PDB file of all heavy atoms in Angstrom:
ATOM      1  N   MET A   1     -56.983  14.926  -9.941  1.00  0.00           N
ATOM      2  CA  MET A   1     -55.844  14.528  -9.152  1.00  0.00           C
ATOM      3  C   MET A   1     -56.335  13.627  -8.017  1.00  0.00           C
ATOM      4  O   MET A   1     -57.283  13.957  -7.322  1.00  0.00           O
ATOM      5  CB  MET A   1     -55.150  15.768  -8.602  1.00  0.00           C
ATOM      6  CG  MET A   1     -53.978  15.444  -7.739  1.00  0.00           C
ATOM      7  SD  MET A   1     -52.831  16.786  -7.351  1.00  0.00           S
ATOM      8  CE  MET A   1     -53.858  18.101  -6.827  1.00  0.00           C
ATOM      9  N   PRO A   2     -55.656  12.480  -7.827  1.00  0.00           N
ATOM     10  CA  PRO A   2     -56.070  11.565  -6.768  1.00  0.00           C
ATOM     11  C   PRO A   2     -55.817  12.143  -5.385  1.00  0.00           C
ATOM     12  O   PRO A   2     -54.878  12.910  -5.183  1.00  0.00           O
ATOM     13  CB  PRO A   2     -55.193  10.334  -6.982  1.00  0.00           C
ATOM     14  CG  PRO A   2     -54.472  10.527  -8.251  1.00  0.00           C
ATOM     15  CD  PRO A   2     -54.574  11.952  -8.631  1.00  0.00           C
ATOM     16  N   THR A   3     -56.639  11.735  -4.458  1.00  0.00           N
ATOM     17  CA  THR A   3     -56.442  12.149  -3.067  1.00  0.00           C
ATOM     18  C   THR A   3     -55.297  11.324  -2.470  1.00  0.00           C
ATOM     19  O   THR A   3     -54.933  10.278  -3.013  1.00  0.00           O
ATOM     20  CB  THR A   3     -57.720  11.904  -2.244  1.00  0.00           C
ATOM     21  OG1 THR A   3     -57.935  10.487  -2.165  1.00  0.00           O
ATOM     22  CG2 THR A   3     -58.924  12.601  -2.836  1.00  0.00           C
ATOM     23  N   PRO A   4     -54.739  11.762  -1.358  1.00  0.00           N
ATOM     24  CA  PRO A   4     -53.675  10.971  -0.723  1.00  0.00           C
ATOM     25  C   PRO A   4     -54.108   9.540  -0.405  1.00  0.00           C
ATOM     26  O   PRO A   4     -53.320   8.606  -0.527  1.00  0.00           O
ATOM     27  CB  PRO A   4     -53.365  11.756   0.548  1.00  0.00           C
ATOM     28  CG  PRO A   4     -53.694  13.165   0.183  1.00  0.00           C
ATOM     29  CD  PRO A   4     -54.916  13.053  -0.714  1.00  0.00           C
ATOM     30  N   ASP A   5     -55.364   9.361  -0.005  1.00  0.00           N
ATOM     31  CA  ASP A   5     -55.853   8.010   0.285  1.00  0.00           C
ATOM     32  C   ASP A   5     -55.897   7.158  -0.979  1.00  0.00           C
ATOM     33  O   ASP A   5     -55.577   5.973  -0.942  1.00  0.00           O
ATOM     34  CB  ASP A   5     -57.237   8.053   0.921  1.00  0.00           C
ATOM     35  CG  ASP A   5     -57.199   8.545   2.358  1.00  0.00           C
ATOM     36  OD1 ASP A   5     -56.126   8.447   3.000  1.00  0.00           O
ATOM     37  OD2 ASP A   5     -58.233   9.029   2.830  1.00  0.00           O
ATOM     38  N   GLU A   6     -56.303   7.750  -2.090  1.00  0.00           N
ATOM     39  CA  GLU A   6     -56.340   7.007  -3.354  1.00  0.00           C
ATOM     40  C   GLU A   6     -54.925   6.644  -3.801  1.00  0.00           C
ATOM     41  O   GLU A   6     -54.693   5.549  -4.298  1.00  0.00           O
ATOM     42  CB  GLU A   6     -57.035   7.829  -4.439  1.00  0.00           C
ATOM     43  CG  GLU A   6     -58.514   8.004  -4.216  1.00  0.00           C
ATOM     44  CD  GLU A   6     -59.155   9.002  -5.158  1.00  0.00           C
ATOM     45  OE1 GLU A   6     -58.461   9.905  -5.676  1.00  0.00           O
ATOM     46  OE2 GLU A   6     -60.363   8.873  -5.372  1.00  0.00           O
ATOM     47  N   LEU A   7     -53.986   7.560  -3.617  1.00  0.00           N
ATOM     48  CA  LEU A   7     -52.598   7.263  -3.971  1.00  0.00           C
ATOM     49  C   LEU A   7     -52.042   6.138  -3.108  1.00  0.00           C
ATOM     50  O   LEU A   7     -51.311   5.279  -3.591  1.00  0.00           O
ATOM     51  CB  LEU A   7     -51.715   8.505  -3.814  1.00  0.00           C
ATOM     52  CG  LEU A   7     -51.698   9.488  -4.965  1.00  0.00           C
ATOM     53  CD1 LEU A   7     -50.798  10.669  -4.627  1.00  0.00           C
ATOM     54  CD2 LEU A   7     -51.258   8.844  -6.254  1.00  0.00           C
ATOM     55  N   ALA A   8     -52.367   6.133  -1.827  1.00  0.00           N
ATOM     56  CA  ALA A   8     -51.849   5.121  -0.910  1.00  0.00           C
ATOM     57  C   ALA A   8     -52.310   3.719  -1.298  1.00  0.00           C
ATOM     58  O   ALA A   8     -51.618   2.742  -1.017  1.00  0.00           O
ATOM     59  CB  ALA A   8     -52.263   5.439   0.517  1.00  0.00           C
ATOM     60  N   ALA A   9     -53.438   3.615  -1.960  1.00  0.00           N
ATOM     61  CA  ALA A   9     -53.970   2.316  -2.347  1.00  0.00           C
ATOM     62  C   ALA A   9     -53.320   1.786  -3.617  1.00  0.00           C
ATOM     63  O   ALA A   9     -53.526   0.631  -3.979  1.00  0.00           O
ATOM     64  CB  ALA A   9     -55.477   2.407  -2.532  1.00  0.00           C
ATOM     65  N   ARG A  10     -52.523   2.592  -4.291  1.00  0.00           N
ATOM     66  CA  ARG A  10     -51.893   2.182  -5.548  1.00  0.00           C
ATOM     67  C   ARG A  10     -50.497   1.622  -5.310  1.00  0.00           C
ATOM     68  O   ARG A  10     -49.866   1.880  -4.297  1.00  0.00           O
ATOM     69  CB  ARG A  10     -51.778   3.383  -6.488  1.00  0.00           C
ATOM     70  CG  ARG A  10     -53.119   3.903  -6.922  1.00  0.00           C
ATOM     71  CD  ARG A  10     -52.944   5.020  -7.890  1.00  0.00           C
ATOM     72  NE  ARG A  10     -54.262   5.535  -8.290  1.00  0.00           N
ATOM     73  CZ  ARG A  10     -54.421   6.543  -9.101  1.00  0.00           C
ATOM     74  NH1 ARG A  10     -53.375   7.174  -9.601  1.00  0.00           N
ATOM     75  NH2 ARG A  10     -55.626   6.944  -9.421  1.00  0.00           N
ATOM     76  N   ALA A  11     -50.023   0.860  -6.294  1.00  0.00           N
ATOM     77  CA  ALA A  11     -48.664   0.331  -6.245  1.00  0.00           C
ATOM     78  C   ALA A  11     -47.680   1.492  -6.325  1.00  0.00           C
ATOM     79  O   ALA A  11     -47.991   2.559  -6.856  1.00  0.00           O
ATOM     80  CB  ALA A  11     -48.437  -0.631  -7.403  1.00  0.00           C
ATOM     81  N   ILE A  12     -46.473   1.297  -5.815  1.00  0.00           N
ATOM     82  CA  ILE A  12     -45.482   2.376  -5.769  1.00  0.00           C
ATOM     83  C   ILE A  12     -45.183   2.911  -7.172  1.00  0.00           C
ATOM     84  O   ILE A  12     -45.027   4.116  -7.359  1.00  0.00           O
ATOM     85  CB  ILE A  12     -44.190   1.929  -5.041  1.00  0.00           C
ATOM     86  CG1 ILE A  12     -43.225   3.101  -4.855  1.00  0.00           C
ATOM     87  CG2 ILE A  12     -43.503   0.802  -5.794  1.00  0.00           C
ATOM     88  CD1 ILE A  12     -43.711   4.164  -3.924  1.00  0.00           C
ATOM     89  N   GLY A  13     -45.110   2.045  -8.164  1.00  0.00           N
ATOM     90  CA  GLY A  13     -44.843   2.490  -9.526  1.00  0.00           C
ATOM     91  C   GLY A  13     -45.922   3.412 -10.061  1.00  0.00           C
ATOM     92  O   GLY A  13     -45.640   4.404 -10.737  1.00  0.00           O
ATOM     93  N   GLU A  14     -47.167   3.088  -9.742  1.00  0.00           N
ATOM     94  CA  GLU A  14     -48.286   3.937 -10.168  1.00  0.00           C
ATOM     95  C   GLU A  14     -48.238   5.286  -9.471  1.00  0.00           C
ATOM     96  O   GLU A  14     -48.513   6.315 -10.075  1.00  0.00           O
ATOM     97  CB  GLU A  14     -49.624   3.257  -9.862  1.00  0.00           C
ATOM     98  CG  GLU A  14     -49.913   2.055 -10.720  1.00  0.00           C
ATOM     99  CD  GLU A  14     -51.231   1.411 -10.324  1.00  0.00           C
ATOM    100  OE1 GLU A  14     -51.286   0.803  -9.232  1.00  0.00           O
ATOM    101  OE2 GLU A  14     -52.194   1.541 -11.096  1.00  0.00           O
ATOM    102  N   ARG A  15     -47.873   5.277  -8.184  1.00  0.00           N
ATOM    103  CA  ARG A  15     -47.788   6.535  -7.443  1.00  0.00           C
ATOM    104  C   ARG A  15     -46.678   7.415  -7.995  1.00  0.00           C
ATOM    105  O   ARG A  15     -46.860   8.615  -8.186  1.00  0.00           O
ATOM    106  CB  ARG A  15     -47.577   6.263  -5.956  1.00  0.00           C
ATOM    107  CG  ARG A  15     -48.763   5.534  -5.375  1.00  0.00           C
ATOM    108  CD  ARG A  15     -48.771   5.349  -3.893  1.00  0.00           C
ATOM    109  NE  ARG A  15     -47.518   5.341  -3.193  1.00  0.00           N
ATOM    110  CZ  ARG A  15     -47.208   4.471  -2.230  1.00  0.00           C
ATOM    111  NH1 ARG A  15     -48.059   3.542  -1.883  1.00  0.00           N
ATOM    112  NH2 ARG A  15     -46.054   4.546  -1.618  1.00  0.00           N
ATOM    113  N   ILE A  16     -45.516   6.808  -8.272  1.00  0.00           N
ATOM    114  CA  ILE A  16     -44.403   7.576  -8.833  1.00  0.00           C
ATOM    115  C   ILE A  16     -44.782   8.138 -10.191  1.00  0.00           C
ATOM    116  O   ILE A  16     -44.526   9.311 -10.482  1.00  0.00           O
ATOM    117  CB  ILE A  16     -43.131   6.712  -8.923  1.00  0.00           C
ATOM    118  CG1 ILE A  16     -42.626   6.389  -7.517  1.00  0.00           C
ATOM    119  CG2 ILE A  16     -42.057   7.411  -9.757  1.00  0.00           C
ATOM    120  CD1 ILE A  16     -41.541   5.345  -7.480  1.00  0.00           C
ATOM    121  N   GLN A  17     -45.403   7.319 -11.039  1.00  0.00           N
ATOM    122  CA  GLN A  17     -45.800   7.783 -12.368  1.00  0.00           C
ATOM    123  C   GLN A  17     -46.789   8.939 -12.264  1.00  0.00           C
ATOM    124  O   GLN A  17     -46.679   9.936 -12.978  1.00  0.00           O
ATOM    125  CB  GLN A  17     -46.408   6.655 -13.176  1.00  0.00           C
ATOM    126  CG  GLN A  17     -46.821   7.105 -14.575  1.00  0.00           C
ATOM    127  CD  GLN A  17     -47.476   5.983 -15.379  1.00  0.00           C
ATOM    128  OE1 GLN A  17     -47.820   4.939 -14.834  1.00  0.00           O
ATOM    129  NE2 GLN A  17     -47.634   6.206 -16.653  1.00  0.00           N
ATOM    130  N   ASN A  18     -47.749   8.842 -11.374  1.00  0.00           N
ATOM    131  CA  ASN A  18     -48.739   9.905 -11.218  1.00  0.00           C
ATOM    132  C   ASN A  18     -48.084  11.208 -10.797  1.00  0.00           C
ATOM    133  O   ASN A  18     -48.339  12.263 -11.380  1.00  0.00           O
ATOM    134  CB  ASN A  18     -49.808   9.487 -10.207  1.00  0.00           C
ATOM    135  CG  ASN A  18     -50.877  10.526 -10.035  1.00  0.00           C
ATOM    136  OD1 ASN A  18     -50.739  11.433  -9.221  1.00  0.00           O
ATOM    137  ND2 ASN A  18     -51.935  10.402 -10.803  1.00  0.00           N
ATOM    138  N   ILE A  19     -47.228  11.147  -9.804  1.00  0.00           N
ATOM    139  CA  ILE A  19     -46.555  12.352  -9.324  1.00  0.00           C
ATOM    140  C   ILE A  19     -45.613  12.886 -10.391  1.00  0.00           C
ATOM    141  O   ILE A  19     -45.530  14.094 -10.617  1.00  0.00           O
ATOM    142  CB  ILE A  19     -45.815  12.062  -8.000  1.00  0.00           C
ATOM    143  CG1 ILE A  19     -46.840  11.751  -6.902  1.00  0.00           C
ATOM    144  CG2 ILE A  19     -44.923  13.235  -7.609  1.00  0.00           C
ATOM    145  CD1 ILE A  19     -46.254  11.141  -5.648  1.00  0.00           C
ATOM    146  N   ARG A  20     -44.900  11.994 -11.083  1.00  0.00           N
ATOM    147  CA  ARG A  20     -43.959  12.400 -12.121  1.00  0.00           C
ATOM    148  C   ARG A  20     -44.674  13.133 -13.248  1.00  0.00           C
ATOM    149  O   ARG A  20     -44.243  14.216 -13.668  1.00  0.00           O
ATOM    150  CB  ARG A  20     -43.237  11.166 -12.670  1.00  0.00           C
ATOM    151  CG  ARG A  20     -42.211  11.483 -13.733  1.00  0.00           C
ATOM    152  CD  ARG A  20     -41.541  10.225 -14.252  1.00  0.00           C
ATOM    153  NE  ARG A  20     -42.439   9.285 -14.881  1.00  0.00           N
ATOM    154  CZ  ARG A  20     -42.943   9.424 -16.109  1.00  0.00           C
ATOM    155  NH1 ARG A  20     -42.637  10.459 -16.837  1.00  0.00           N
ATOM    156  NH2 ARG A  20     -43.745   8.520 -16.603  1.00  0.00           N
ATOM    157  N   THR A  21     -45.763  12.591 -13.716  1.00  0.00           N
ATOM    158  CA  THR A  21     -46.475  13.234 -14.828  1.00  0.00           C
ATOM    159  C   THR A  21     -47.167  14.516 -14.369  1.00  0.00           C
ATOM    160  O   THR A  21     -47.204  15.492 -15.114  1.00  0.00           O
ATOM    161  CB  THR A  21     -47.492  12.287 -15.480  1.00  0.00           C
ATOM    162  OG1 THR A  21     -48.383  11.789 -14.496  1.00  0.00           O
ATOM    163  CG2 THR A  21     -46.805  11.116 -16.157  1.00  0.00           C
ATOM    164  N   ARG A  22     -47.646  14.537 -13.148  1.00  0.00           N
ATOM    165  CA  ARG A  22     -48.292  15.737 -12.626  1.00  0.00           C
ATOM    166  C   ARG A  22     -47.307  16.891 -12.497  1.00  0.00           C
ATOM    167  O   ARG A  22     -47.657  18.049 -12.710  1.00  0.00           O
ATOM    168  CB  ARG A  22     -48.923  15.428 -11.265  1.00  0.00           C
ATOM    169  CG  ARG A  22     -49.749  16.558 -10.704  1.00  0.00           C
ATOM    170  CD  ARG A  22     -50.368  16.174  -9.395  1.00  0.00           C
ATOM    171  NE  ARG A  22     -49.334  15.672  -8.502  1.00  0.00           N
ATOM    172  CZ  ARG A  22     -49.565  15.055  -7.358  1.00  0.00           C
ATOM    173  NH1 ARG A  22     -50.782  14.841  -6.957  1.00  0.00           N
ATOM    174  NH2 ARG A  22     -48.570  14.627  -6.605  1.00  0.00           N
ATOM    175  N   THR A  23     -46.050  16.577 -12.162  1.00  0.00           N
ATOM    176  CA  THR A  23     -45.045  17.620 -11.998  1.00  0.00           C
ATOM    177  C   THR A  23     -44.268  17.892 -13.282  1.00  0.00           C
ATOM    178  O   THR A  23     -43.389  18.746 -13.298  1.00  0.00           O
ATOM    179  CB  THR A  23     -44.057  17.268 -10.868  1.00  0.00           C
ATOM    180  OG1 THR A  23     -43.422  16.033 -11.170  1.00  0.00           O
ATOM    181  CG2 THR A  23     -44.771  17.189  -9.526  1.00  0.00           C
ATOM    182  N   GLY A  24     -44.571  17.144 -14.338  1.00  0.00           N
ATOM    183  CA  GLY A  24     -43.936  17.384 -15.629  1.00  0.00           C
ATOM    184  C   GLY A  24     -42.508  16.890 -15.734  1.00  0.00           C
ATOM    185  O   GLY A  24     -41.730  17.393 -16.542  1.00  0.00           O
ATOM    186  N   ARG A  25     -42.139  15.903 -14.933  1.00  0.00           N
ATOM    187  CA  ARG A  25     -40.775  15.376 -14.966  1.00  0.00           C
ATOM    188  C   ARG A  25     -40.720  14.116 -15.820  1.00  0.00           C
ATOM    189  O   ARG A  25     -41.640  13.302 -15.805  1.00  0.00           O
ATOM    190  CB  ARG A  25     -40.288  15.068 -13.563  1.00  0.00           C
ATOM    191  CG  ARG A  25     -40.130  16.316 -12.735  1.00  0.00           C
ATOM    192  CD  ARG A  25     -39.429  16.024 -11.437  1.00  0.00           C
ATOM    193  NE  ARG A  25     -39.069  17.272 -10.790  1.00  0.00           N
ATOM    194  CZ  ARG A  25     -39.489  17.623  -9.590  1.00  0.00           C
ATOM    195  NH1 ARG A  25     -40.275  16.832  -8.907  1.00  0.00           N
ATOM    196  NH2 ARG A  25     -39.115  18.772  -9.082  1.00  0.00           N
ATOM    197  N   THR A  26     -39.616  13.946 -16.511  1.00  0.00           N
ATOM    198  CA  THR A  26     -39.419  12.740 -17.314  1.00  0.00           C
ATOM    199  C   THR A  26     -38.861  11.627 -16.436  1.00  0.00           C
ATOM    200  O   THR A  26     -38.403  11.863 -15.311  1.00  0.00           O
ATOM    201  CB  THR A  26     -38.432  13.000 -18.469  1.00  0.00           C
ATOM    202  OG1 THR A  26     -37.147  13.301 -17.900  1.00  0.00           O
ATOM    203  CG2 THR A  26     -38.905  14.128 -19.366  1.00  0.00           C
ATOM    204  N   ARG A  27     -38.856  10.410 -16.978  1.00  0.00           N
ATOM    205  CA  ARG A  27     -38.256   9.293 -16.245  1.00  0.00           C
ATOM    206  C   ARG A  27     -36.780   9.538 -15.992  1.00  0.00           C
ATOM    207  O   ARG A  27     -36.259   9.200 -14.933  1.00  0.00           O
ATOM    208  CB  ARG A  27     -38.424   7.999 -17.034  1.00  0.00           C
ATOM    209  CG  ARG A  27     -39.839   7.500 -17.068  1.00  0.00           C
ATOM    210  CD  ARG A  27     -39.918   6.229 -17.872  1.00  0.00           C
ATOM    211  NE  ARG A  27     -41.277   5.738 -17.918  1.00  0.00           N
ATOM    212  CZ  ARG A  27     -41.688   4.776 -18.704  1.00  0.00           C
ATOM    213  NH1 ARG A  27     -40.844   4.199 -19.518  1.00  0.00           N
ATOM    214  NH2 ARG A  27     -42.942   4.390 -18.680  1.00  0.00           N
ATOM    215  N   ALA A  28     -36.113  10.124 -16.985  1.00  0.00           N
ATOM    216  CA  ALA A  28     -34.682  10.399 -16.841  1.00  0.00           C
ATOM    217  C   ALA A  28     -34.419  11.378 -15.699  1.00  0.00           C
ATOM    218  O   ALA A  28     -33.474  11.204 -14.926  1.00  0.00           O
ATOM    219  CB  ALA A  28     -34.117  10.946 -18.147  1.00  0.00           C
ATOM    220  N   VAL A  29     -35.247  12.402 -15.577  1.00  0.00           N
ATOM    221  CA  VAL A  29     -35.072  13.390 -14.504  1.00  0.00           C
ATOM    222  C   VAL A  29     -35.278  12.735 -13.143  1.00  0.00           C
ATOM    223  O   VAL A  29     -34.468  12.908 -12.229  1.00  0.00           O
ATOM    224  CB  VAL A  29     -36.034  14.588 -14.692  1.00  0.00           C
ATOM    225  CG1 VAL A  29     -36.052  15.471 -13.457  1.00  0.00           C
ATOM    226  CG2 VAL A  29     -35.658  15.382 -15.923  1.00  0.00           C
ATOM    227  N   VAL A  30     -36.334  11.966 -13.007  1.00  0.00           N
ATOM    228  CA  VAL A  30     -36.612  11.305 -11.724  1.00  0.00           C
ATOM    229  C   VAL A  30     -35.496  10.310 -11.391  1.00  0.00           C
ATOM    230  O   VAL A  30     -35.046  10.234 -10.250  1.00  0.00           O
ATOM    231  CB  VAL A  30     -37.994  10.617 -11.739  1.00  0.00           C
ATOM    232  CG1 VAL A  30     -38.212   9.796 -10.479  1.00  0.00           C
ATOM    233  CG2 VAL A  30     -39.089  11.656 -11.897  1.00  0.00           C
ATOM    234  N   ALA A  31     -35.037   9.574 -12.389  1.00  0.00           N
ATOM    235  CA  ALA A  31     -33.940   8.623 -12.155  1.00  0.00           C
ATOM    236  C   ALA A  31     -32.707   9.356 -11.649  1.00  0.00           C
ATOM    237  O   ALA A  31     -32.042   8.899 -10.706  1.00  0.00           O
ATOM    238  CB  ALA A  31     -33.618   7.870 -13.445  1.00  0.00           C
ATOM    239  N   GLY A  32     -32.389  10.494 -12.240  1.00  0.00           N
ATOM    240  CA  GLY A  32     -31.249  11.276 -11.790  1.00  0.00           C
ATOM    241  C   GLY A  32     -31.423  11.795 -10.375  1.00  0.00           C
ATOM    242  O   GLY A  32     -30.474  11.832  -9.591  1.00  0.00           O
ATOM    243  N   LEU A  33     -32.647  12.173 -10.027  1.00  0.00           N
ATOM    244  CA  LEU A  33     -32.915  12.694  -8.685  1.00  0.00           C
ATOM    245  C   LEU A  33     -32.702  11.643  -7.599  1.00  0.00           C
ATOM    246  O   LEU A  33     -32.307  11.964  -6.483  1.00  0.00           O
ATOM    247  CB  LEU A  33     -34.338  13.245  -8.591  1.00  0.00           C
ATOM    248  CG  LEU A  33     -34.606  14.534  -9.368  1.00  0.00           C
ATOM    249  CD1 LEU A  33     -36.102  14.845  -9.365  1.00  0.00           C
ATOM    250  CD2 LEU A  33     -33.822  15.691  -8.776  1.00  0.00           C
ATOM    251  N   VAL A  34     -32.974  10.388  -7.934  1.00  0.00           N
ATOM    252  CA  VAL A  34     -32.821   9.320  -6.942  1.00  0.00           C
ATOM    253  C   VAL A  34     -31.513   8.553  -7.113  1.00  0.00           C
ATOM    254  O   VAL A  34     -31.280   7.559  -6.440  1.00  0.00           O
ATOM    255  CB  VAL A  34     -34.025   8.344  -6.943  1.00  0.00           C
ATOM    256  CG1 VAL A  34     -35.299   9.064  -6.564  1.00  0.00           C
ATOM    257  CG2 VAL A  34     -34.157   7.639  -8.281  1.00  0.00           C
ATOM    258  N   GLY A  35     -30.659   9.026  -8.037  1.00  0.00           N
ATOM    259  CA  GLY A  35     -29.340   8.412  -8.202  1.00  0.00           C
ATOM    260  C   GLY A  35     -29.353   7.082  -8.912  1.00  0.00           C
ATOM    261  O   GLY A  35     -28.516   6.213  -8.620  1.00  0.00           O
ATOM    262  N   ARG A  36     -30.282   6.890  -9.828  1.00  0.00           N
ATOM    263  CA  ARG A  36     -30.361   5.643 -10.600  1.00  0.00           C
ATOM    264  C   ARG A  36     -30.227   5.945 -12.071  1.00  0.00           C
ATOM    265  O   ARG A  36     -30.439   7.072 -12.504  1.00  0.00           O
ATOM    266  CB  ARG A  36     -31.705   4.931 -10.359  1.00  0.00           C
ATOM    267  CG  ARG A  36     -31.966   4.530  -8.959  1.00  0.00           C
ATOM    268  CD  ARG A  36     -31.063   3.406  -8.575  1.00  0.00           C
ATOM    269  NE  ARG A  36     -31.342   2.963  -7.226  1.00  0.00           N
ATOM    270  CZ  ARG A  36     -30.862   1.868  -6.717  1.00  0.00           C
ATOM    271  NH1 ARG A  36     -30.106   1.087  -7.430  1.00  0.00           N
ATOM    272  NH2 ARG A  36     -31.114   1.540  -5.487  1.00  0.00           N
ATOM    273  N   SER A  37     -29.914   4.919 -12.854  1.00  0.00           N
ATOM    274  CA  SER A  37     -29.873   5.116 -14.300  1.00  0.00           C
ATOM    275  C   SER A  37     -31.305   5.116 -14.829  1.00  0.00           C
ATOM    276  O   SER A  37     -32.217   4.582 -14.195  1.00  0.00           O
ATOM    277  CB  SER A  37     -29.078   4.012 -14.980  1.00  0.00           C
ATOM    278  OG  SER A  37     -29.763   2.786 -14.924  1.00  0.00           O
ATOM    279  N   GLU A  38     -31.476   5.712 -15.998  1.00  0.00           N
ATOM    280  CA  GLU A  38     -32.817   5.765 -16.590  1.00  0.00           C
ATOM    281  C   GLU A  38     -33.334   4.362 -16.877  1.00  0.00           C
ATOM    282  O   GLU A  38     -34.531   4.102 -16.788  1.00  0.00           O
ATOM    283  CB  GLU A  38     -32.787   6.582 -17.880  1.00  0.00           C
ATOM    284  CG  GLU A  38     -34.149   6.778 -18.497  1.00  0.00           C
ATOM    285  CD  GLU A  38     -34.125   7.623 -19.750  1.00  0.00           C
ATOM    286  OE1 GLU A  38     -33.060   8.116 -20.121  1.00  0.00           O
ATOM    287  OE2 GLU A  38     -35.192   7.771 -20.351  1.00  0.00           O
ATOM    288  N   ASP A  39     -32.440   3.414 -17.176  1.00  0.00           N
ATOM    289  CA  ASP A  39     -32.862   2.043 -17.473  1.00  0.00           C
ATOM    290  C   ASP A  39     -33.596   1.413 -16.299  1.00  0.00           C
ATOM    291  O   ASP A  39     -34.545   0.654 -16.471  1.00  0.00           O
ATOM    292  CB  ASP A  39     -31.656   1.171 -17.817  1.00  0.00           C
ATOM    293  CG  ASP A  39     -31.013   1.576 -19.131  1.00  0.00           C
ATOM    294  OD1 ASP A  39     -31.679   2.238 -19.944  1.00  0.00           O
ATOM    295  OD2 ASP A  39     -29.835   1.233 -19.328  1.00  0.00           O
ATOM    296  N   LEU A  40     -33.186   1.735 -15.088  1.00  0.00           N
ATOM    297  CA  LEU A  40     -33.833   1.175 -13.900  1.00  0.00           C
ATOM    298  C   LEU A  40     -35.148   1.854 -13.589  1.00  0.00           C
ATOM    299  O   LEU A  40     -35.954   1.340 -12.819  1.00  0.00           O
ATOM    300  CB  LEU A  40     -32.908   1.275 -12.689  1.00  0.00           C
ATOM    301  CG  LEU A  40     -31.653   0.405 -12.744  1.00  0.00           C
ATOM    302  CD1 LEU A  40     -30.776   0.675 -11.528  1.00  0.00           C
ATOM    303  CD2 LEU A  40     -32.006  -1.065 -12.830  1.00  0.00           C
ATOM    304  N   ALA A  41     -35.379   3.029 -14.189  1.00  0.00           N
ATOM    305  CA  ALA A  41     -36.600   3.788 -13.899  1.00  0.00           C
ATOM    306  C   ALA A  41     -37.733   3.434 -14.845  1.00  0.00           C
ATOM    307  O   ALA A  41     -38.804   4.004 -14.756  1.00  0.00           O
ATOM    308  CB  ALA A  41     -36.301   5.280 -13.979  1.00  0.00           C
ATOM    309  N   THR A  42     -37.524   2.481 -15.731  1.00  0.00           N
ATOM    310  CA  THR A  42     -38.581   2.134 -16.688  1.00  0.00           C
ATOM    311  C   THR A  42     -39.337   0.916 -16.249  1.00  0.00           C
ATOM    312  O   THR A  42     -38.960   0.196 -15.393  1.00  0.00           O
ATOM    313  CB  THR A  42     -38.008   1.885 -18.099  1.00  0.00           C
ATOM    314  OG1 THR A  42     -37.035   0.852 -18.022  1.00  0.00           O
ATOM    315  CG2 THR A  42     -37.430   3.148 -18.660  1.00  0.00           C
TER     316      THR A  42
END
Protein backbone atom coordinates (compact mmCIF):
# COMPACT_ATOMS: atom_id res chain seq x y z
CA MET A 1 0.00 0.00 0.00
CA PRO A 2 1.40 3.41 -0.96
CA THR A 3 2.21 5.93 1.72
CA PRO A 4 0.29 9.22 1.80
CA ASP A 5 3.32 10.97 0.28
CA GLU A 6 3.45 8.48 -2.59
CA LEU A 7 -0.28 8.93 -3.21
CA ALA A 8 0.09 12.73 -3.23
CA ALA A 9 2.62 12.47 -6.06
CA ARG A 10 0.15 10.59 -8.29
CA ALA A 11 -2.53 11.96 -10.58
CA ILE A 12 -6.02 12.17 -9.06
CA GLY A 13 -7.28 9.31 -11.24
CA GLU A 14 -4.51 7.03 -10.03
CA ARG A 15 -5.22 7.95 -6.42
CA ILE A 16 -8.95 7.27 -6.81
CA GLN A 17 -8.26 3.95 -8.54
CA ASN A 18 -5.85 2.88 -5.80
CA ILE A 19 -8.26 3.71 -3.00
CA ARG A 20 -11.20 2.22 -4.92
CA THR A 21 -9.49 -1.11 -5.52
CA ARG A 22 -8.07 -1.22 -2.00
CA THR A 23 -11.55 -0.79 -0.52
CA GLY A 24 -13.14 -3.23 -2.97
CA ARG A 25 -15.49 -0.71 -4.59
CA THR A 26 -16.47 -0.78 -8.24
CA ARG A 27 -16.47 2.25 -10.52
CA ALA A 28 -20.26 2.22 -10.43
CA VAL A 29 -20.30 2.37 -6.62
CA VAL A 30 -17.82 5.24 -6.47
CA ALA A 31 -19.71 7.10 -9.21
CA GLY A 32 -22.91 6.76 -7.20
CA LEU A 33 -21.19 7.98 -4.04
CA VAL A 34 -20.09 11.20 -5.75
CA GLY A 35 -23.36 11.69 -7.64
CA ARG A 36 -22.05 10.96 -11.14
CA SER A 37 -22.99 8.45 -13.78
CA GLU A 38 -20.74 5.43 -14.23
CA ASP A 39 -19.85 6.70 -17.73
CA LEU A 40 -18.11 9.72 -16.22
CA ALA A 41 -16.18 7.53 -13.78
CA THR A 42 -14.32 5.62 -16.49
